[in-house]
C-alpha positions as CSV (number, residue, x, y, z in Angstrom):
1,X,1.4,-38.1,-43.8
2,X,-1.2,-35.7,-45.1
3,X,-1.4,-31.9,-44.2
4,X,-3.9,-32.4,-41.3
5,X,-1.4,-34.9,-39.7
6,X,1.5,-32.6,-39.8
7,X,-0.7,-29.8,-38.4
8,X,-1.8,-31.8,-35.3
9,X,1.7,-33.1,-34.8
10,X,3.0,-29.7,-34.8
11,X,0.3,-28.6,-32.3
12,X,1.2,-31.5,-30.0
13,X,4.9,-30.7,-30.2
14,X,4.3,-27.1,-29.3
15,X,2.1,-28.1,-26.4
16,X,4.9,-30.4,-25.2
17,X,7.3,-27.7,-25.3
18,X,5.0,-25.1,-23.5
19,X,4.3,-27.9,-20.8
20,X,7.9,-28.3,-20.3
21,X,8.7,-24.6,-19.9
22,X,5.7,-24.2,-17.5
23,X,7.1,-27.2,-15.5
24,X,10.6,-25.6,-15.3
25,X,9.1,-22.3,-14.2
26,X,7.0,-24.0,-11.5
27,X,10.0,-25.9,-10.2
28,X,12.2,-22.8,-10.3
29,X,9.3,-20.9,-8.3
30,X,9.4,-23.8,-5.7
31,X,13.1,-23.7,-5.2
32,X,13.0,-19.9,-5.0
33,X,10.4,-20.0,-2.2
34,X,12.3,-22.7,-0.4
35,X,15.5,-20.8,-0.5
36,X,13.8,-17.8,0.7
37,X,12.2,-19.6,3.6
38,X,15.6,-21.2,4.6
39,X,17.3,-17.7,4.5
40,X,14.5,-16.2,6.6
41,X,14.8,-19.1,9.1
42,X,18.7,-18.7,9.3
43,X,18.2,-15.0,9.9
44,X,15.8,-15.5,12.7
45,X,18.1,-18.1,14.2
46,X,21.2,-15.8,14.0
47,X,19.0,-13.0,15.5
48,X,18.0,-15.1,18.4
49,X,21.6,-16.2,19.0
50,X,22.7,-12.4,18.9
51,X,20.0,-11.5,21.4
52,X,20.9,-14.4,23.7
53,X,24.6,-13.5,23.6
54,X,23.9,-10.0,24.8
55,X,21.5,-11.0,27.4
56,X,23.9,-13.5,28.8
57,X,26.6,-10.8,29.1
58,X,24.0,-8.7,31.0
59,X,23.4,-11.5,33.4
60,X,27.3,-11.8,33.9
61,X,27.2,-7.9,34.7
62,X,30.1,-7.2,32.4
63,X,30.9,-3.4,31.8
64,X,28.6,-1.4,29.6
65,X,31.4,-0.7,27.0
66,X,31.8,-4.5,26.6
67,X,28.0,-5.0,26.3
68,X,27.7,-2.3,23.6
69,X,30.7,-3.6,21.6
70,X,29.2,-7.0,21.6
71,X,25.8,-5.6,20.5
72,X,27.4,-3.8,17.6
73,X,29.6,-6.7,16.6
74,X,26.7,-9.1,16.6
75,X,24.6,-6.8,14.5
76,X,27.4,-6.4,11.9
77,X,27.8,-10.2,11.8
78,X,24.1,-10.4,11.0
79,X,24.6,-8.0,8.1
80,X,28.3,-8.1,6.9
81,X,27.7,-5.2,4.5
82,X,26.7,-2.9,7.3
83,X,28.7,-0.7,9.8
84,X,26.8,-0.2,13.1
85,X,27.3,2.4,16.0
86,X,26.0,3.3,19.4
87,X,25.9,7.0,20.5
88,X,24.9,8.0,24.0
89,X,23.0,11.3,24.7
90,X,24.0,13.2,27.9
91,X,21.9,15.6,30.0
92,X,23.1,18.5,27.9
93,X,21.8,16.9,24.7
94,X,25.2,16.1,23.3
95,X,26.0,12.8,21.5
96,X,29.1,10.7,22.5
97,X,30.5,7.8,20.7
98,X,30.0,4.7,22.7
99,X,30.8,2.0,20.2
100,X,31.8,2.6,16.6
101,X,35.0,0.4,15.8
102,X,33.8,0.0,12.1
103,X,33.9,3.8,11.4
104,X,37.1,5.8,10.8
105,X,38.6,7.3,13.9
106,X,38.7,10.7,12.2
107,X,34.9,10.4,11.7
108,X,34.3,9.4,15.4
109,X,36.4,12.4,16.5
110,X,34.5,14.8,14.4
111,X,31.1,13.8,15.8
112,X,32.1,13.4,19.4
113,X,30.1,15.7,21.5
114,X,28.0,17.0,18.7
115,X,24.7,18.7,19.7
116,X,21.8,16.7,18.8
117,X,19.1,18.5,16.7
118,X,16.9,18.4,13.6
119,X,19.2,18.3,10.6
120,X,22.3,17.0,12.4
121,X,22.5,13.8,10.3
122,X,20.5,10.7,11.0
123,X,21.6,10.2,14.6
124,X,21.4,13.7,15.7
125,X,17.8,14.1,14.3
126,X,16.8,10.8,15.7
127,X,18.0,11.7,19.2
128,X,16.3,15.2,19.0
129,X,12.9,13.9,17.6
130,X,12.8,10.5,19.3
131,X,11.9,9.1,15.9
132,X,13.5,6.6,13.6
133,X,15.4,8.3,10.8
134,X,15.9,6.4,7.5
135,X,18.3,8.2,5.1
136,X,18.8,6.0,1.9
137,X,21.1,8.6,0.2
138,X,23.1,10.8,2.5
139,X,24.6,12.7,-0.5
140,X,21.2,14.3,-1.3
141,X,19.2,14.2,1.9
142,X,18.9,17.7,3.5
143,X,19.6,16.2,7.0
144,X,23.2,15.5,5.9
145,X,23.7,18.7,3.9
146,X,26.0,20.4,6.5
147,X,28.2,17.2,6.8
148,X,29.1,16.3,3.2
149,X,32.8,16.5,4.1
150,X,32.3,13.8,6.8
151,X,30.4,11.8,4.2
152,X,33.1,11.6,1.9
153,X,35.6,11.1,4.7
154,X,33.8,8.1,5.9
155,X,32.6,6.8,2.6
156,X,29.0,6.7,3.7
157,X,26.1,6.1,1.3
158,X,23.2,5.5,3.6
159,X,22.5,5.8,7.4
160,X,19.5,4.5,9.4
161,X,19.2,5.5,12.9
162,X,16.9,4.2,15.7
163,X,16.6,6.2,19.0
164,X,17.3,4.3,22.1
165,X,14.5,5.1,24.7
166,X,13.9,4.2,28.3
167,X,10.4,3.1,29.6
168,X,9.3,6.6,30.0
169,X,10.3,7.7,26.4
170,X,13.4,9.5,27.4
171,X,16.0,9.3,24.6
172,X,19.3,7.6,25.9
173,X,21.2,7.6,22.6
174,X,21.0,6.1,19.1
175,X,21.7,2.8,17.3
176,X,22.7,3.3,13.7
177,X,23.3,1.1,10.6
178,X,25.6,2.6,7.9
179,X,26.1,1.4,4.4
180,X,28.8,2.5,1.8
181,X,26.1,2.8,-0.9
182,X,22.7,4.0,-1.4
183,X,20.4,1.5,0.5
184,X,16.9,1.0,1.6
185,X,16.1,-1.1,4.6
186,X,14.4,-4.5,4.3
187,X,12.0,-6.0,6.9
188,X,15.0,-7.9,8.3
189,X,16.9,-4.6,8.6
190,X,14.1,-3.0,10.5
191,X,13.8,-5.9,12.8
192,X,17.5,-5.8,13.5
193,X,17.6,-2.0,14.2
194,X,14.6,-2.3,16.5
195,X,16.0,-5.3,18.4
196,X,19.4,-3.7,18.7
197,X,17.9,-0.5,20.1
198,X,15.8,-2.5,22.6
199,X,18.9,-4.5,23.8
200,X,20.9,-1.3,24.1
201,X,18.2,0.3,26.4
202,X,18.3,-2.7,28.7
203,X,22.1,-2.7,28.8
204,X,22.2,1.0,29.5
205,X,19.6,1.0,32.2
206,X,21.1,-2.2,33.8
207,X,24.5,-0.4,33.9
208,X,23.0,2.6,35.6
209,X,21.2,0.5,38.2
210,X,24.5,-1.3,39.0
211,X,26.3,2.0,39.3
212,X,23.6,3.4,41.6
213,X,23.8,0.2,43.6
214,X,27.6,0.4,43.8
215,X,27.5,4.1,45.0
216,X,24.9,3.1,47.5
217,X,26.9,0.2,48.9
218,X,30.0,2.5,49.2
219,X,27.9,5.1,51.2
220,X,26.7,2.3,53.5
221,X,30.2,0.9,54.1
222,X,31.2,4.2,55.4
223,X,28.5,4.0,58.1
224,X,29.1,0.4,59.1
225,X,30.7,-2.9,57.8
226,X,28.1,-5.0,55.7
227,X,25.3,-2.5,56.6
228,X,22.9,-1.8,53.7
229,X,19.3,-0.8,53.7
230,X,17.9,-2.9,56.4
231,X,19.3,-4.3,59.7
232,X,17.6,-6.6,62.2
233,X,18.4,-9.0,65.0
234,X,16.5,-12.1,66.2
235,X,16.8,-14.2,69.4
236,X,17.3,-18.0,69.6
237,X,13.5,-18.5,69.3
238,X,13.3,-16.7,66.0
239,X,11.7,-13.5,67.2
240,X,12.6,-10.1,66.1
241,X,14.4,-8.1,68.8
242,X,15.5,-5.0,66.7
243,X,14.6,-3.6,63.2
244,X,16.2,-0.6,61.7
245,X,14.1,2.6,60.9
246,X,14.7,1.9,57.2
247,X,12.4,-1.1,57.4
248,X,9.3,1.0,57.7
249,X,10.2,2.8,54.6
250,X,10.7,-0.4,52.6
251,X,7.7,-2.4,53.8
252,X,5.1,0.3,54.9
253,X,4.7,-1.5,58.2
254,X,5.8,0.2,61.5
255,X,8.6,-1.4,63.4
256,X,6.1,-2.5,66.0
257,X,4.0,-4.3,63.4
258,X,7.1,-5.9,61.9
259,X,8.0,-7.4,65.3
260,X,4.5,-8.7,66.0
261,X,4.2,-10.3,62.6
262,X,7.0,-12.8,62.6
263,X,8.9,-14.3,59.7
264,X,6.1,-16.6,58.4
265,X,3.8,-13.6,57.7
266,X,6.6,-11.4,56.4
267,X,8.2,-13.9,53.9
268,X,6.7,-15.6,50.8
269,X,6.0,-19.4,51.4
270,X,9.1,-20.2,49.3
271,X,11.4,-17.8,51.1
272,X,10.1,-18.9,54.5
273,X,11.0,-22.5,53.6
274,X,14.6,-21.3,52.8
275,X,14.9,-19.7,56.2
276,X,13.4,-22.7,58.0
277,X,15.8,-25.1,56.3
278,X,18.8,-22.7,57.2
279,X,17.5,-22.6,60.9
280,X,17.5,-26.4,61.1
281,X,20.9,-26.6,59.5
282,X,22.3,-24.0,61.9
283,X,20.7,-25.7,65.0
284,X,22.3,-29.0,63.9
285,X,25.7,-27.3,63.5
286,X,25.6,-25.5,66.8
287,X,24.5,-28.6,68.7
288,X,27.7,-30.2,67.3
289,X,29.6,-27.3,68.9
290,X,30.1,-25.6,65.6
291,X,29.7,-21.8,65.1
292,X,26.5,-20.4,63.6
293,X,26.9,-21.0,59.8
294,X,26.7,-17.7,57.7
295,X,23.6,-17.6,55.5
296,X,23.3,-15.7,52.3
297,X,20.1,-15.8,50.2
298,X,17.7,-13.7,48.1
299,X,14.3,-13.6,50.0
300,X,11.1,-12.1,49.0
301,X,9.6,-9.8,51.6
302,X,5.8,-9.1,51.8
303,X,5.1,-5.5,52.3
304,X,1.9,-3.5,53.3
305,X,-0.8,-3.9,50.6
306,X,0.6,-7.3,49.5
307,X,3.3,-5.6,47.4
308,X,6.6,-7.6,47.5
309,X,10.2,-6.7,47.2
310,X,13.4,-8.8,47.0
311,X,16.2,-8.5,49.5
312,X,19.8,-10.0,49.4
313,X,20.0,-11.3,52.9
314,X,23.2,-12.0,55.0
315,X,23.0,-13.4,58.6
316,X,25.6,-14.1,61.1
317,X,25.6,-15.3,64.7
318,X,25.8,-13.1,67.7
319,X,27.6,-14.1,70.8
320,X,28.0,-12.6,74.3
321,X,31.3,-12.0,76.1
322,X,31.6,-15.6,77.2
323,X,31.1,-16.8,73.6
324,X,27.6,-18.0,74.1
325,X,25.4,-17.8,71.1
326,X,22.5,-15.3,71.8
327,X,20.9,-14.5,68.5
328,X,21.3,-13.7,64.8
329,X,22.2,-10.4,63.0
330,X,20.8,-9.9,59.7
331,X,21.6,-7.4,56.9
332,X,19.4,-6.9,53.8
333,X,19.8,-5.0,50.6
334,X,17.0,-4.2,48.1
335,X,17.3,-6.1,44.9
336,X,13.8,-5.4,43.5
337,X,14.9,-3.3,40.5
338,X,17.6,-5.9,39.6
339,X,15.0,-8.6,39.8
340,X,12.7,-6.6,37.5
341,X,15.5,-6.2,34.9
342,X,16.3,-9.8,35.0
343,X,12.6,-10.8,34.6
344,X,12.6,-8.3,31.5
345,X,15.8,-9.9,30.1
346,X,14.2,-13.4,30.5
347,X,11.1,-12.4,28.9
348,X,12.9,-10.7,25.9
349,X,15.1,-13.8,25.5
350,X,12.0,-16.0,25.2
351,X,9.4,-13.8,23.4
352,X,9.0,-12.2,19.9
353,X,9.4,-8.4,20.4
354,X,6.9,-7.4,17.8
355,X,3.9,-9.7,18.8
356,X,4.7,-10.6,22.3
357,X,4.2,-14.3,21.4
358,X,6.7,-16.9,22.5
359,X,9.7,-17.2,20.1
360,X,11.3,-20.3,18.6
361,X,13.5,-21.0,21.8
362,X,10.5,-20.8,24.2
363,X,8.3,-22.8,21.7
364,X,10.8,-25.6,21.6
365,X,10.9,-25.8,25.3
366,X,7.1,-26.0,25.6
367,X,6.9,-28.4,22.7
368,X,9.4,-30.8,24.4
369,X,7.4,-30.6,27.7
370,X,4.2,-31.3,26.0
371,X,5.6,-34.3,24.1
372,X,6.9,-35.7,27.5
373,X,3.4,-35.3,29.0
374,X,1.6,-36.8,26.1
375,X,4.0,-39.8,26.1
376,X,3.7,-40.4,29.8
377,X,-0.1,-40.0,30.0
378,X,-0.9,-41.5,26.7
379,X,-2.4,-38.3,25.5
380,X,-2.6,-36.7,21.9
381,X,-1.3,-33.4,20.7
382,X,-1.0,-31.5,17.5
383,X,1.2,-29.0,15.6
384,X,-0.1,-26.5,13.2
385,X,2.5,-24.7,11.1
386,X,1.2,-21.5,9.4
387,X,2.5,-19.3,6.6
388,X,0.8,-16.1,5.6
389,X,-0.2,-15.7,2.0
390,X,-0.1,-12.1,0.4
391,X,1.9,-10.8,3.4
392,X,4.8,-9.4,1.3
393,X,2.5,-7.4,-1.2
394,X,0.9,-5.7,1.8
395,X,4.4,-4.9,3.4
396,X,5.7,-3.7,0.0
397,X,2.6,-1.6,-0.8
398,X,1.9,0.0,2.5
399,X,5.3,0.0,4.4
400,X,6.8,-1.8,7.3
401,X,4.6,-0.1,10.0
402,X,1.5,-1.5,8.3
403,X,3.1,-4.9,7.9
404,X,4.0,-4.9,11.7
405,X,0.4,-4.1,12.6
406,X,-0.8,-6.9,10.3
407,X,1.5,-9.4,12.2
408,X,0.4,-8.1,15.5
409,X,-3.3,-8.5,14.6
410,X,-2.7,-12.0,13.1
411,X,-1.2,-12.9,16.5
412,X,-4.3,-11.7,18.2
413,X,-6.6,-13.7,15.9
414,X,-4.6,-16.9,16.4
415,X,-4.8,-16.4,20.2
416,X,-8.6,-16.0,19.9
417,X,-8.9,-19.2,17.7
418,X,-7.3,-21.5,20.2
419,X,-7.8,-22.4,24.0
420,X,-5.8,-20.6,26.7
421,X,-4.0,-23.8,27.4
422,X,-2.5,-24.0,23.8
423,X,0.6,-22.3,22.7
424,X,0.8,-19.9,19.7
425,X,4.4,-18.8,18.7
426,X,6.0,-16.6,16.0
427,X,9.1,-18.5,14.7
428,X,10.3,-16.0,12.0
429,X,8.9,-13.4,9.5
430,X,5.3,-14.3,8.7
431,X,5.6,-17.9,9.9
432,X,3.6,-18.9,13.1
433,X,3.1,-22.2,14.9
434,X,0.4,-23.4,17.2
435,X,0.7,-26.3,19.6
436,X,-2.7,-28.0,20.6
437,X,-2.6,-29.9,23.9
438,X,-4.6,-33.1,24.6
439,X,-6.4,-33.5,21.1
440,X,-7.3,-37.1,20.4
441,X,-8.7,-37.0,16.8
442,X,-7.7,-35.4,13.5
443,X,-11.2,-34.1,13.2
444,X,-10.4,-31.8,16.2
445,X,-7.2,-30.7,14.6
446,X,-8.6,-29.9,11.2
447,X,-11.5,-28.0,12.8
448,X,-9.0,-25.6,14.6
449,X,-7.0,-25.3,11.3
450,X,-10.2,-24.4,9.4
451,X,-11.2,-21.9,12.2
452,X,-7.7,-20.3,11.8
453,X,-8.1,-20.1,8.0
454,X,-11.5,-18.4,8.2
455,X,-10.4,-15.9,10.9
456,X,-7.3,-14.9,8.8
457,X,-9.4,-14.5,5.6
458,X,-11.5,-11.7,7.3
459,X,-10.5,-8.2,6.4
460,X,-7.8,-6.5,8.4
461,X,-8.1,-2.7,9.1
462,X,-4.5,-1.3,9.6
463,X,-4.3,2.5,10.0
464,X,-7.4,3.0,7.8
465,X,-5.9,0.6,5.2
466,X,-8.2,-2.4,4.6
467,X,-6.3,-5.5,3.5
468,X,-7.0,-9.3,2.9
469,X,-4.7,-12.1,3.3
470,X,-5.0,-15.9,3.8
471,X,-2.8,-18.7,5.2
472,X,-1.4,-22.1,4.5
473,X,-1.7,-24.5,7.2
474,X,0.3,-27.7,7.8
475,X,-0.8,-30.1,10.6
476,X,0.8,-33.1,12.3
477,X,-0.8,-35.1,15.1
478,X,1.1,-37.0,17.7
479,X,1.4,-40.0,17.8
480,X,-0.1,-40.8,14.4
481,X,2.4,-38.6,12.3
482,X,5.5,-38.9,14.4
483,X,6.8,-39.4,18.0
484,X,9.4,-36.7,18.1
485,X,9.4,-32.9,17.7
486,X,11.6,-33.2,14.6
487,X,9.2,-35.8,13.0
488,X,6.2,-33.7,13.7
489,X,7.7,-30.5,12.5
490,X,8.8,-32.1,9.3
491,X,5.3,-33.5,8.6
492,X,3.6,-30.2,9.3
493,X,6.1,-28.3,7.1
494,X,5.6,-30.6,4.2
495,X,1.9,-30.4,4.4
496,X,2.0,-26.6,4.8
497,X,4.0,-26.2,1.5
498,X,1.7,-28.8,-0.2
499,X,-1.3,-26.6,0.8
500,X,0.5,-23.4,-0.3
501,X,1.4,-24.8,-3.7
502,X,-2.1,-26.2,-4.1
503,X,-3.5,-22.7,-3.4
504,X,-1.1,-21.1,-5.8
505,X,-2.0,-23.4,-8.6
506,X,-5.8,-22.8,-8.3
């Protein structure tokens, strides 16, 4: 072989090696991204399970101490390297240890009853200022300067504290995450501390409401057995014969107006149907010579100005001296605040706390319902799976506050890009999903996908910072691409990653 042959052979060999190296690098990059996506999905799933467990305990009305312990234990399971605490703030501005099993008892005793204030560690400063305090190195941060003996005692390296606030902004306490070494919070850490503080706020407020309700019940029992906020009597025809003075305070109507209105006008249609069914059942029982059956239900009462309130209602039969049935005695207790808290708990369990969009659990429910409808009525639907491009650089360069604003604005643009009947959900990190109802052709689906791409390519202005991102979209069309939610999600996920990798290789 002449010299030119050796030369070209060497060039081809070198090119082959370079191509192999490039291929290995590309495969490694794909694997790395897939692993990161799996970790993020697992973290989102664990966070949802943690939230659901705490909310289920709230519904069971377990004691506050048990709720806060479950909150702390769940957060520590999500991050096994962390130790978490909840401190409660009293009216004198002192902090009290509510749940801190992972910290040394000597440390807890040292901080018990400490006065909140600026420079009183992370938690004392967060409680005093109402702001999140991130201390990555407690050995050098001035907020911890007076407490270095405690730092050594507990072996603390970092402490991040989030104030727990009620709806009016009043600080109720703090939720804190401790690390033994110097540590800076990730996006997942920030989400965890925010979620935990929000859950703690609901738990504390719910506990206060129950305590107030219990004290109220005890006071009323001193006045009369089973009497609470509202008492009334009815005759056998269903006409009100007596209403306690408290009814006017609750409803805004005078007692004369309430008597004249009747139950049909005073109850919501659903509650009136409950009462009507009960009356028919009671009539049947008494026609058979049985006693009036006790009735217990939660009813929605219509007040003046169309405002409504919820009552827990208990009714029993009234009899004269000869034992003849003469009417009904009813006792009602105001449950409106409890209903509001339960509605808030249900909303939090089904929605993303940052964007307000449906979360993975609510989306799965709506997806199943939509598939059932599409199958029954022979209609089409489509799934769009979205992943943001260049989100991480924005988050790393400008901080989590700007990253959060970006996710919120992305959510708004997605909602503006689809119909009000469609569903947009955030299923974790920077990943969103869109469910399009009753779309029959792939052309319609691709038109929506392109509209979303164009909307997200427009500049975002976030706290005077202008950023640009894009997105990768994977689509799946029922019934052409699959008949089940798993099949459609798999197709959309595969197409999204194909689009993402194509974009990266351009």
